[in-house]
Each structure stands twice: as C-alpha cells, then as structure tokens.
C-alpha positions in Angstrom: 173.9 158.8 63.5 172.2 156.5 66.0 168.5 155.8 66.6 166.8 155.9 70.0 165.2 152.6 71.1 163.4 151.5 74.2 163.7 153.3 77.4 166.6 152.2 79.7 164.1 152.1 82.6 162.7 148.9 81.1 164.1 145.9 82.9 166.7 143.7 81.2 167.4 140.1 82.0 166.9 139.3 85.6 164.6 137.7 88.1 161.1 137.2 86.9 159.3 138.6 89.9 159.6 142.2 88.7 161.8 145.2 89.5 162.2 146.5 93.1 162.3 150.0 91.8 161.6 151.6 88.4 162.5 155.2 87.8 161.0 156.5 84.6 162.0 159.9 83.1 162.4 161.5 86.6 162.8 165.2 86.8 163.4 167.1 90.1 163.6 170.9 90.5 164.3 173.2 93.5 162.3 176.3 93.7 164.1 179.3 95.1 163.6 183.1 95.1 165.5 183.2 91.8 163.1 180.7 90.3 163.1 177.0 89.3 166.5 175.2 89.4 166.4 171.9 87.5 168.5 169.4 89.5 167.6 166.1 87.8 166.2 165.7 84.3 164.9 162.7 82.4 166.5 160.2 84.7 165.6 156.5 84.3 166.9 153.3 85.8 165.6 149.9 87.0 166.9 147.9 90.0 165.9 144.2 90.1 165.7 142.1 93.3 169.1 141.5 94.8 170.8 143.8 92.3 173.1 146.7 93.1 173.1 149.8 90.9 175.9 152.3 91.2 175.4 156.0 90.4 178.6 158.0 89.7 179.5 161.5 88.6 181.0 164.8 89.8 179.6 166.9 92.7 176.5 168.7 91.6 175.5 166.2 89.0 172.3 165.1 90.9 173.4 161.7 92.3 172.2 162.4 95.9 169.1 164.2 94.7 167.9 161.0 93.0 168.3 159.1 96.3 166.5 161.9 98.2 163.8 161.9 95.5 163.2 158.2 96.1 162.9 158.8 99.8 160.7 161.9 99.2 163.1 163.9 101.3 163.5 167.0 99.2 162.8 169.6 101.9 160.3 172.4 101.3 161.9 173.7 98.1 162.4 170.4 96.2 159.7 168.9 94.0 159.4 166.0 91.5 158.2 167.9 88.4 158.1 165.0 85.9 158.3 161.2 85.6 157.5 158.7 88.2 159.0 156.3 90.7 157.5 152.8 91.0 158.4 150.8 94.1 157.5 147.1 93.9 155.1 148.0 91.2 153.4 150.8 93.0 153.6 154.4 91.9 155.0 156.3 94.9 153.5 159.5 93.6 150.0 158.1 94.3 150.7 156.9 97.8 149.4 158.8 100.8 151.7 160.3 103.4 150.9 157.5 105.7 151.7 154.9 103.1 155.1 156.7 102.4 155.9 156.7 106.1 155.3 153.0 106.2 157.8 152.4 103.4 160.5 154.9 104.4 162.9 153.4 107.0 161.1 150.0 106.6 161.0 148.8 103.0 163.4 151.5 101.8 166.3 152.5 104.1 169.1 155.1 103.5 172.7 155.2 104.7 174.2 158.7 104.6 177.8 159.8 104.1 178.2 161.2 107.6 177.1 158.5 110.2 176.5 161.1 112.9 173.8 162.6 110.8 171.8 159.5 111.5 172.7 159.0 115.1 171.4 160.8 118.2 174.4 161.7 120.3 172.4 161.7 123.5 171.0 158.2 123.2 172.9 154.9 123.6 173.4 152.9 120.5 171.2 150.0 121.7 168.3 152.3 122.3 168.5 153.7 118.8 168.8 150.3 117.2 165.8 149.0 119.2 163.6 151.8 117.9 163.5 150.3 114.4 161.7 147.0 115.3 159.7 148.8 118.1 158.2 151.3 115.7 158.0 149.3 112.4 157.2 145.8 113.7 155.6 146.6 117.1 157.6 143.9 118.9 158.4 143.8 122.6 161.4 145.5 124.1 163.0 142.0 124.8 162.5 141.0 121.1 163.8 144.4 119.9 166.9 144.0 122.0 167.5 140.5 120.7 167.2 141.6 117.1 169.4 144.7 117.6 172.1 142.6 119.3 171.9 140.0 116.5 172.3 142.7 113.9 175.3 144.3 115.7 176.9 140.8 115.5 176.0 140.6 111.8 178.0 143.9 111.0 181.0 142.3 112.8 181.4 144.8 115.6 183.6 143.6 118.6 182.0 143.1 122.0 178.3 143.6 120.8 176.9 144.0 124.3 179.3 146.8 125.1 178.5 148.4 121.8 174.9 148.4 122.7 175.6 150.2 126.0 177.9 152.8 124.3 177.1 156.3 123.1 177.9 157.2 119.5 180.9 159.4 120.5 182.5 156.4 122.1 182.8 154.6 118.7 185.3 155.2 115.9 184.0 156.5 112.5 184.1 153.0 111.1 182.1 151.6 114.0 179.6 154.4 113.8 179.0 153.6 110.1 178.5 149.9 110.9 175.9 150.9 113.5 174.1 153.0 110.8 174.2 150.0 108.4 172.8 147.7 111.2 170.0 150.3 111.8 169.2 150.4 108.1 169.1 146.6 107.8 167.1 145.9 111.0 163.8 146.3 109.1 165.1 144.1 106.3 164.5 146.6 103.6 163.8 145.6 100.0 165.9 148.6 98.9 169.0 150.1 100.5 170.2 153.6 99.4 173.9 154.3 100.2 175.1 157.9 99.7 178.9 157.9 99.7 178.9 155.7 102.8 182.7 155.2 102.9 184.1 158.6 101.9 185.2 159.7 105.3 186.7 156.3 106.3 190.2 154.9 106.1 190.9 152.6 103.2 191.1 149.5 105.4 187.9 150.4 107.2 186.3 151.1 103.8 187.3 147.6 102.6 185.7 146.2 105.6 182.5 148.2 105.1 182.4 147.2 101.4 182.9 143.5 102.2 180.1 143.8 104.9 177.6 145.5 102.5 178.2 142.9 99.8 177.8 140.1 102.3 174.7 141.5 103.9 173.2 142.2 100.5 173.6 138.5 99.6 172.4 137.3 103.0 169.2 139.4 103.1 168.6 139.7 99.3 168.5 143.5 99.6 168.7 145.6 96.4 171.0 148.6 96.5 171.6 151.9 94.9 175.1 152.9 95.7 176.0 156.6 95.1 179.7 157.3 94.9 182.4 159.2 93.0 184.8 156.2 93.4 184.7 154.0 90.3 186.7 151.3 92.0 184.1 150.9 94.8 181.3 150.7 92.2 183.2 147.9 90.4 183.6 146.0 93.7 180.0 146.4 94.9 177.6 146.8 92.0 176.2 144.8 89.1 175.2 147.8 87.0 176.2 151.4 86.7 174.6 154.7 85.7 176.9 157.7 85.0 175.4 161.1 85.6 176.4 164.5 84.3 174.7 167.8 85.0 171.4 166.3 86.2 171.2 163.7 83.4 172.1 160.0 83.1 174.6 160.0 80.2 175.5 156.2 80.2 174.1 153.1 81.8 174.7 149.4 81.6 176.3 146.4 83.1 179.5 147.1 85.0 181.7 145.1 82.5 180.1 146.7 79.5 180.5 150.3 80.7 184.0 149.8 82.2 185.4 147.9 79.2 183.5 149.5 76.4 182.4 153.0 77.5 180.4 154.9 75.0 180.1 158.4 76.3 183.0 160.9 76.3 182.2 161.9 79.9 182.6 158.3 81.1 185.9 158.1 79.3 186.9 161.4 80.8 186.3 160.0 84.3 188.5 157.0 83.7 191.3 159.1 82.2 191.2 161.3 85.3 192.0 158.5 87.8 195.3 156.7 88.3 194.3 153.3 86.9 196.9 150.5 86.2 198.9 151.9 83.3 198.8 155.5 84.4 202.3 156.9 85.2 203.3 160.4 86.0 206.1 160.4 83.4 205.2 158.0 80.6 201.4 158.2 80.8 200.1 161.2 82.8 196.5 161.7 83.8 194.2 163.7 81.5 191.7 165.9 83.4 188.4 167.0 81.9 188.6 170.6 80.9 186.2 173.3 82.1 183.6 172.9 84.8 180.1 171.5 85.4 177.6 174.0 84.0 175.4 175.8 86.4 171.7 174.6 86.2 170.5 177.8 84.5 173.5 177.9 82.1 173.1 174.4 80.6 173.8 174.4 76.9 171.4 173.3 74.2 171.6 169.7 73.2 174.4 167.8 74.9 175.2 169.1 78.4 178.7 167.9 78.1 179.3 169.6 74.7 181.4 172.6 75.9 183.9 170.2 77.6 183.9 167.5 74.9 186.7 167.3 72.3 184.4 165.2 70.1 181.8 168.0 69.9 180.4 168.8 66.4 178.5 172.1 65.9 175.0 171.5 64.5 175.0 167.8 65.5 175.6 167.7 69.2 173.7 170.9 69.9 170.9 170.4 67.3 168.3 169.1 69.8 167.8 167.4 73.1 169.6 164.0 73.1 167.8 160.8 74.3 169.4 157.7 75.7 170.5 155.6 72.7 171.1 151.8 72.7 174.6 150.5 72.3 174.6 147.5 69.8 175.7 144.2 71.2 175.1 144.9 74.8 171.6 144.6 76.2 170.7 147.3 78.6 173.7 149.5 77.6 172.7 153.0 76.7 174.5 156.3 76.0 173.3 159.9 75.7 175.6 160.7 72.8 174.6 160.9 69.1 178.2 160.3 67.9 179.5 157.3 69.9 179.7 155.1 66.8 181.7 157.7 64.9 184.1 158.8 67.7 187.8 157.8 67.6 188.1 156.6 71.2 191.8 156.6 71.0 192.1 160.4 70.2 193.5 162.6 72.9 192.1 166.0 73.8 193.9 169.0 72.3 196.9 169.9 74.4 196.9 166.6 76.4 200.4 165.5 77.4 201.5 162.0 76.2 204.7 162.1 78.3 206.3 164.2 80.9 210.0 164.7 81.3 211.5 162.5 84.0 213.3 164.4 86.7 216.1 162.7 88.6 216.2 163.3 92.3 219.1 165.4 93.6 220.9 165.8 96.9 219.0 165.2 100.2 217.0 168.3 101.3 215.2 166.9 104.4 216.6 164.4 106.8 214.6 162.9 109.7 216.5 160.8 112.2 215.0 158.9 115.2 212.3 161.5 115.6 209.9 161.0 118.5 206.9 163.1 119.4 205.2 162.3 122.7 202.2 164.2 124.2 201.6 164.2 128.0 197.9 164.0 128.8 196.9 165.3 132.2 195.0 163.0 134.5 191.5 163.8 135.8 189.6 162.3 138.7 186.4 163.3 136.9 187.3 160.7 134.2 188.6 158.1 136.7 192.3 158.8 136.5 194.5 161.1 138.6 197.8 160.2 136.8 199.0 161.7 133.6 199.4 159.5 130.5 201.8 159.6 127.5 200.6 159.5 123.9 203.4 158.2 121.6 202.3 159.9 118.4 205.6 159.3 116.5 208.2 156.7 117.4 211.7 156.6 116.0 210.8 158.0 112.6 213.8 158.0 110.2 213.8 158.8 106.4 215.1 161.4 104.0 213.7 163.2 101.0 215.8 164.5 98.1 215.5 167.5 95.8 212.7 167.0 93.1 211.6 163.8 94.9 208.0 162.9 96.0 207.9 160.9 99.2 204.5 159.6 100.1 203.5 159.0 103.7 200.6 156.5 104.0 198.6 154.9 106.8 195.3 155.0 108.6 194.0 157.8 110.7 195.8 157.9 114.0 199.1 156.5 112.6 201.0 159.8 113.2 201.1 161.2 109.7 199.7 164.6 110.6 201.7 164.8 113.8 204.8 164.4 111.7 203.7 167.2 109.4 203.1 169.5 112.4 206.6 168.9 113.7 208.1 169.6 110.2 206.1 172.9 110.0 207.0 173.9 113.5 203.4 173.7 114.8 204.8 171.2 117.3 208.3 170.6 118.5 209.9 167.1 118.6 210.4 165.2 121.9 213.7 163.8 120.6 215.6 163.1 117.4 216.4 165.5 114.6 214.9 167.2 111.6 217.4 168.7 109.2 216.2 171.1 106.5 219.1 171.9 104.2 221.9 172.5 106.8 219.7 173.6 109.7 218.2 171.5 112.5 214.6 172.7 113.0 213.0 170.0 115.2 213.0 172.2 118.3 212.2 175.5 116.7 208.5 176.5 116.8 207.1 178.3 113.9 206.9 181.6 115.8 210.7 181.4 116.3 211.6 180.3 112.8 213.2 182.8 110.4 211.2 184.0 107.4 213.5 182.0 105.2 212.9 178.8 107.1 209.1 179.3 107.1 209.0 180.0 103.4 211.3 177.0 102.7 208.8 174.5 104.1 205.2 175.1 103.3 201.9 173.1 103.3 199.0 172.4 101.0 196.1 171.5 103.3 193.3 168.9 102.8 190.4 171.2 102.9 190.7 174.2 100.5 187.6 175.8 102.0 189.1 176.4 105.4 192.4 178.0 104.3 191.2 181.1 102.6 189.7 184.3 104.2 186.2 184.7 102.8 186.3 188.5 103.2 189.4 189.1 101.1 190.1 188.7 97.4 192.3 186.0 96.0 194.9 188.5 94.9 195.2 190.2 98.2 195.6 186.9 100.0 198.4 185.8 97.8 200.1 189.3 98.1 199.8 189.1 101.9 201.8 185.8 101.8 204.4 187.5 99.6 204.7 190.3 102.1 205.2 187.8 104.9 207.9 186.1 102.9 209.6 189.4 102.0 209.1 188.7 98.3 209.3 191.9 96.2 210.4 195.4 97.1 207.2 197.3 96.1 203.5 196.7 95.8 203.9 196.6 92.1 206.6 193.9 92.4 204.4 191.7 94.6 201.3 192.2 92.3 203.5 191.1 89.4 204.6 188.0 91.3 201.0 187.3 92.3 199.9 187.3 88.7 202.8 185.0 87.8 201.6 182.6 90.6 198.1 182.6 89.1 199.6 181.7 85.8 201.7 179.0 87.5 198.6 177.3 88.9 196.7 177.8 85.6 194.1 180.2 86.8 193.0 183.3 84.8 194.5 186.6 86.0 191.0 187.9 86.3 190.6 185.8 89.5 192.8 188.4 91.2 189.6 190.3 92.2 187.4 187.3 93.1 186.5 186.2 96.5 186.8 182.6 97.7 183.0 182.1 97.5 183.1 182.7 93.8 185.6 179.8 93.3 185.0 176.1 92.9 186.7 173.6 95.2 189.4 172.8 92.7 190.1 176.5 92.1 190.4 177.1 95.8 192.9 174.3 96.1 194.9 175.9 93.3 195.1 179.1 95.3 196.3 177.1 98.3 199.0 175.6 96.0 199.9 179.2 94.8 200.4 180.4 98.3 202.5 177.3 99.2 204.9 178.0 96.4 204.8 181.8 96.8 208.2 181.9 98.7 210.0 179.4 96.5 209.5 176.6 99.0 212.2 173.8 99.0 209.8 171.3 100.7 206.0 171.2 100.3 204.0 169.0 102.7 200.8 168.1 100.8 198.3 166.7 103.4 195.6 164.8 101.4 195.5 167.7 98.9 193.1 166.0 96.5 190.9 163.8 98.7 188.1 166.5 99.0 188.0 167.0 95.2 186.1 165.4 92.3 188.1 162.9 90.3 188.5 165.2 87.3 189.6 168.1 89.5 191.9 165.6 91.4 193.7 164.8 88.1 194.1 168.5 87.3 195.5 169.4 90.8 197.7 166.3 90.8 199.2 167.2 87.5 199.6 170.8 88.6 201.6 169.8 91.6 203.8 167.6 89.4 204.4 170.4 86.9 205.4 172.9 89.5 207.6 170.3 91.2 209.5 169.7 87.9 209.8 173.4 87.3 211.0 174.4 90.8 212.8 171.2 91.7 210.7 171.1 94.9 210.8 168.2 97.4 207.3 167.0 98.2 206.0 165.0 101.1 202.6 163.6 100.0 200.4 162.5 102.9 197.6 160.2 101.7 195.5 157.1 102.4 194.7 156.7 98.7 197.4 154.2 97.4 196.2 154.5 93.9 197.3 158.2 93.8 200.4 157.2 95.8 201.3 154.6 93.2 201.0 157.2 90.5 202.7 160.2 92.1 205.4 158.9 94.5 209.0 158.1 93.9 209.4 156.5 97.4 206.8 155.5 100.0 206.8 155.5 103.8 204.2 153.3 105.4 203.2 154.3 109.0 201.2 152.4 111.7 200.5 153.6 115.2 203.5 156.1 115.2 206.0 153.7 113.7 207.4 153.4 110.1 206.6 149.8 109.4 208.0 149.8 105.8 209.7 152.1 103.4 211.3 151.9 100.0 210.8 152.9 96.4 207.3 152.8 95.0 208.2 149.6 93.0 209.5 148.0 96.2 206.4 148.9 98.3 203.9 147.7 95.6 205.7 144.4 95.0 206.4 141.5 97.4 207.8 141.0 100.0 205.4 143.2 102.0 205.1 144.1 105.5 201.7 142.5 106.5 200.2 145.9 107.1 201.3 147.1 103.6 199.8 144.0 102.1 196.4 144.8 103.8 196.6 148.4 102.5 197.3 147.3 99.0 194.4 144.8 99.1 192.1 147.6 100.2 192.7 149.8 97.1 189.5 149.9 95.0 190.8 149.6 91.4 188.4 150.5 88.6 189.7 147.9 86.2 187.8 144.7 85.4 191.0 142.9 84.4 192.7 143.3 87.8 192.6 140.4 90.3 193.2 141.3 94.0 194.1 139.2 97.0 191.3 139.6 99.5 192.5 140.8 102.9 190.1 142.5 105.4 191.7 143.7 108.6 189.8 142.9 111.8 189.4 145.6 114.4 190.5 149.2 114.6 193.9 150.8 114.9 194.7 150.7 118.7 194.8 153.9 120.8 198.2 155.6 121.0 197.5 156.1 124.7 197.3 152.3 125.2 199.5 150.8 122.4 200.0 147.0 122.4 203.2 145.5 123.5 205.7 144.2 121.0 205.0 144.8 117.3 202.5 147.7 116.9 200.6 145.7 114.3 200.4 142.4 116.1 196.8 142.8 117.3 195.5 142.8 113.7 198.2 140.7 111.9 197.4 137.3 110.4 201.0 136.3 110.1 202.1 136.4 113.8 201.3 132.7 114.3 204.3 132.0 111.9 206.7 133.8 114.3 208.0 131.6 117.2 208.3 132.4 120.9 205.6 135.1 120.9 208.1 137.6 119.7 205.4 139.6 117.9 203.6 140.1 121.2 206.6 140.9 123.4 209.3 142.7 121.5 209.3 145.5 118.9 210.9 144.1 115.7 214.2 145.4 114.6 214.4 147.1 111.2 214.9 144.4 108.6 216.9 145.6 105.6 215.6 143.9 102.4 218.1 145.5 100.0 218.5 148.7 98.0 217.1 150.8 100.8 213.9 148.7 101.3 213.2 148.4 105.0 210.5 146.6 107.1 209.7 146.5 110.8 208.7 142.8 111.0 209.7 139.6 112.7 208.8 137.4 109.7 211.6 135.2 108.5 213.2 135.6 105.1 211.7 132.4 103.8 208.2 133.5 104.6 208.8 136.9 103.0 210.2 135.1 99.9 206.9 133.1 99.4 204.7 136.2 99.4 202.7 136.6 96.2 201.6 139.9 94.6 198.4 141.4 96.1 197.4 142.8 92.7 197.6 140.7 89.6 196.5 141.1 86.0 194.2 138.5 84.5 196.4 136.7 81.9 193.3 135.1 80.3 191.9 138.6 79.8 195.2 139.7 78.2 195.1 136.6 75.9 191.6 137.5 74.8 193.0 140.9 73.9 195.7 139.3 71.8 198.5 140.4 74.0 201.4 138.0 74.5 202.1 136.8 78.1 205.7 138.1 77.9 204.6 141.6 77.0 206.0 144.4 79.2 204.0 145.3 82.3 203.1 148.9 81.5 200.8 149.1 84.4 203.2 150.4 87.1 204.7 148.5 90.0 203.0 145.9 92.0 201.1 144.2 89.2 201.7 140.6 88.1 200.8 139.3 84.6 200.8 140.9 81.3 198.3 143.8 80.8 197.3 144.8 77.3 199.1 147.8 76.0 196.1 150.0 75.6 196.2 153.3 73.9 196.1 156.3 76.3 192.8 156.2 78.2 191.3 153.4 76.0 189.6 150.4 77.5 189.7 146.9 75.9 186.9 146.1 73.6 184.7 143.3 74.7 183.4 140.6 72.3 179.7 141.1 71.8 177.5 139.1 74.1 
C-alpha cells in the first residue's frame, strides 16, 4: 500500500518567481432540475511561468470544464463548489466582477476548438483584432492596427494586409485558427488556455499550428494549459501532463515520467488504445478499454476507474476515496491508484488478443482506371464572373483493391478523397475513366439506377455516427429497414434474426434492439453504422474517417471491430483518413492524394520508408507520435492547399514543395510529372531524379541511445512497423520502458 504525501498542486522545481496559476482541490458542479451533477472533483495542478501543462482524457472527463472554471465561464448552472484557483498569487474567488473582467481576455486568454465560435462573421478580421488593444490597452486606432498587423505576421499568415481586410468566411479553417491565436496573444496574456485547438484541422495544418504555438510560447513567455485527447500533440507541446478520468485527475507529472513510466491503469489503457510504434494489426493488435465512462450520478465508491480496471481488488480499490499518491523517484509524479507498486504492468486484460490471424489478399475486387471527376461551376455577374469554371476534383485516378485488403486513401481536405468515395457509391458519376466492381463497370451508374445487389455490394461507414441514424426509430428497426432494402430474409422473423446476428457481429448487446440513438454513446452509434454497412454482405466498404470523431479508447474498439469483420467476411476496405498513425496500423496499401491527383501509392512499408514523394514526407513528419523515443524530421508546409478551381500549373504540389529547386528547367512549374515506377508496385508522381530519391532519409527514427539504455542491441529487429529507423526496445504488450530514477 502507498502513502499519500504532499498535494500535487504544490510547485515542483521551476522558476523562482512563483506559479502563474495554482489549482487546489477544485470541484465544479452543474445544478439542473435533476439536482447537482459533479463534473470536476478534487482537481489540482500548478503551472509555472513559461510552462505548458497538457490535460488529457476521454470526452466527459472534465477537461474543458477545468478551463471554463479558470475563465469563470460556467454559464448559469455551473458553480465552483470547492477548492480554489490562484492566478499570479491572487485567489480568483475573492476578485470582484470588474477585476475578473480585467483578467479575462487580457492576462488569461482562451482558444476554443471551433475558431468561428470566437469570430464575428459580420466583422472584418482586422476590426476584430484591433478590438483587443483598443479595449484592454486603450491605445489609438493607428496603434491598434499596427499591433494587429504585426501579430498577423507573427502567426505566419500570407499577405497580412489582405487578411486584415478579409471576413472570416474568406479564410480557410487553419487561417481562422491562426487569427484566433493572434487575437488571444495580442494582449500578451500570462496564461493561454487551448481547448482542442487543432481537432478540426488537417494534419499538416495542425503541425503548423503546433509549431506556431510552441514558438509563440517561447517568444512571449506565455504559460499554457493545453486540453487535448491527442497524446502525441501533448508530447510535442507540453512540459507536464495531467490525465483526467470521470472528473478527477488520476495521474500527473513530467511528460517523460508519465509517458515512460505510467503509474495508473487508465493512463496505460489510453496508450494501449492508440497505434504507437510497435502496434500491428496482426502481431500486436490494439487493446481498448472495456466498458464506458460512468455517469456523474453513478460513479462507484473508491476508484472511479475500478469497474473498467483489470487490476481491481475488492475491498482495496473501493474501500475509501483515493487521494493522489506520490511516485517514488520522480518529483511531481502522482497517481490516484493505491496499488501501482503492486501491479504487474505487463499483464494483459482478460480476453485481450495477443495476435490476429494474418489474411492474405485475394483477387482484385475493385479496379479504378484513369478516373476523372470534373464539376462545372456556373458563372455569375454578381460575383464578378460571367463564364463558367471547371473544378477538377479527381484527375487520372488509378489503383485497385483486392479481396480482404485494406487500402488507405490519405490527404488533406480538398484533395479529392470524398469526391472519389461519392463516385464509387454512385452519389456522383465519373467524367471519364472506369470503375469496375467485380465484373461490372459502375462509374456512370448513379445510385438510383444501381441494382440492389450493386448497392449492397459497396457500402459506406460515415465519419459522423450522429448524423446517420434516425432519432425517432429504434436501432433494431433501422437495421431491419436496411435488410428489407437489400432483400435479405424472406420474412420479418428472418430479418429480425439477421438483425440480432449483426448486433452480435458488432459486439453490442441484443437488448439494444429496442433502444433509440439518443440512448447510445458515440462509439455505440458508430457500431450501428458498421452493422448497417455489413447488412448486405458488402464486398467493398468505404470507411470515411470512421474513428476520427471518437475517443481514443472507442477508436481502438471500432478499429479492431472493422478488422475482425473484414477477416471474417473477406471484405475489401477503402479507409479514408488523414491520421497516418491509424493508417500505418490498419492499411495493407496506401494511396496518397493531393489536389485531385494520386502523388504516391504502394504498400504501407513502401509509403512509410524512403524514398518519399515530398508531400508524403511532409505528411509523415506531421504525425504526432506519443513516444518519447521517436525522433522526427521537422517539416512544416507553408501555405494552404490551392483551390481546385484555380490549380497551379505543372506539378500540383510545386507551390509548397521544398525540393523543386533541385529539378532543372522549371519542370515542376510547367509540366505535370509522369508516374515514376520505383519497383514492386511503388509509384510516385514526381520529377525528382533517382539519385535525389536515393539520398532521402527516414522521416521517423528511433533513438538508438534510448534503446541502448534499455539494454537492447542495435541489430535487434524493428518491431515498430514500417518507416522507423533504429532498433526499438522489444517492449511487452503495452508496456513503456522504465526510466532510471532521477
């Protein structure tokens, strides 16, 4: 048994001029007609000047509520019911409303997940930025404009003067988020709160924002609290981390201590749920956390995580409320677990799979050859044009997918991924080229003219499970309706039997037959979407970002579910995603798209290892990897993906490519490159010479010195999947290397 020691809110080693913010035993509740709902309980943390603290956990754990509590933005029903928050040594609970207003937006600023929540659509960007110094610093309009323009330059936006004259809707999502960051930093706050600021952004834009936030934090000395579910982002941006579960902090400490020597089962569960280096869908599958987050009024006695923890001991873990307990050897490392010194951290949960059977791909099921999809956009004199224009959404797309194979399609928003999916599903028809499903060409047949057999043969799992179910109908009736459409079963009894089998297939209780969508969690709704996609024995399933809207533990469960069903049904899967960590784990082959073109394709090993197409190299560099032993090449793309209505001449990527100066005669700017065959089906759309490609180094490497410290020989097998150089330690399933005590 462990003994509780000093409160983790007390500062550890750091600057001597005192903490920026101290949160001590904070408790926040929401008061509704049904009574008090405790949202945050006994939460403590300290942030020093210039320090970044990451807060992670599943949806509903209280991460954002902590940030809103600091801002005193809890609406009419939220209230701080215990503890205190001290900002720069002053208790915020004792400040008057006027004093709080002077702090909010000035000394403490917040960046929200959705940038348009902070921007007025009817005001120009420059006016909104100027408001900050005008209101807080009482400067002249000329000085406010100068400061705003300087900050727009600091956040690395192109053509700052034009940005200042623009309305928010004229900016891309990444540009909007940069404006919000500029607005937050204009008052030079001492503390910046970031609530999932990159969730809705492309991975390359996310990399730019992360790089920007880190740089501005160093430049202005701003302290940060970074709320995210992405452990890789926390590793890249933060000095310390607090893991939250069901309203409580369950582990806190320095990044390296918590990542490499986690001491709470929930923290370990989060790491086992994400495709870290070493995870492999066949030899080392992901392990999801069983069960669900408890509702606030159903929290168990003792450890909140107890019902989901395979280390739970009756009479020990639920004997009493559990405090934060110090971890020996690491100053400032605390865990809310009474058994962390007794736990076998290598033990797997009951029923966890150690390996999955490898399935060899069969004959081609889907062939796409020279597919083009153009849209004609009508002109309008109102908008300054009387001539129609053409949007080239897909340009000469060619690849095939075989039985039981997963082909990932990756790229930024606007690259043509979803347009391709619409053509495959018959929601759009191709401008030219061919799409062959089995022995039938379907590129010119709209979904309304397709046979029932064709429609049932190619199905889709959508990104947002909330929008794909009818809220007024039960789960069972919606699945049965799909079976009726696909002519499955001869009687109502047959279809109900098949519906129950589908619930079994997606690992949901049969009792869910009578539930309505509002009674289901996000992960459960996505499982229903999977069940409907497989209701007609689909040969091809197009999965469009099927796990991006889900928590990491639910992501793991849904990902493994898709893989299990694919193995059982020998389904071909097209997996559309921007998350290359998931792609590396799930895909057999990868197709990389940019501005309507396929710029590279090959096996997963080929795509994640040099030589790369320059765009693929940038995508790989942008992957946030939650592993302290991984070293990445730093590449941040400048600018945004060009408009498909006004694409650049020559290579589609040339406006953002750092390699084009190595290509003679301006070929990159004048001619579309031919497809370069790199061997074994590996293809790239690039003018780079073979000798340049041969000199490319891996984007992602393993720290050999770290491996040596772990006692692993340098010639040990990789074991971390494709694209990694060096010799990673062969860690037990889900176990992190143990650090030497500091």
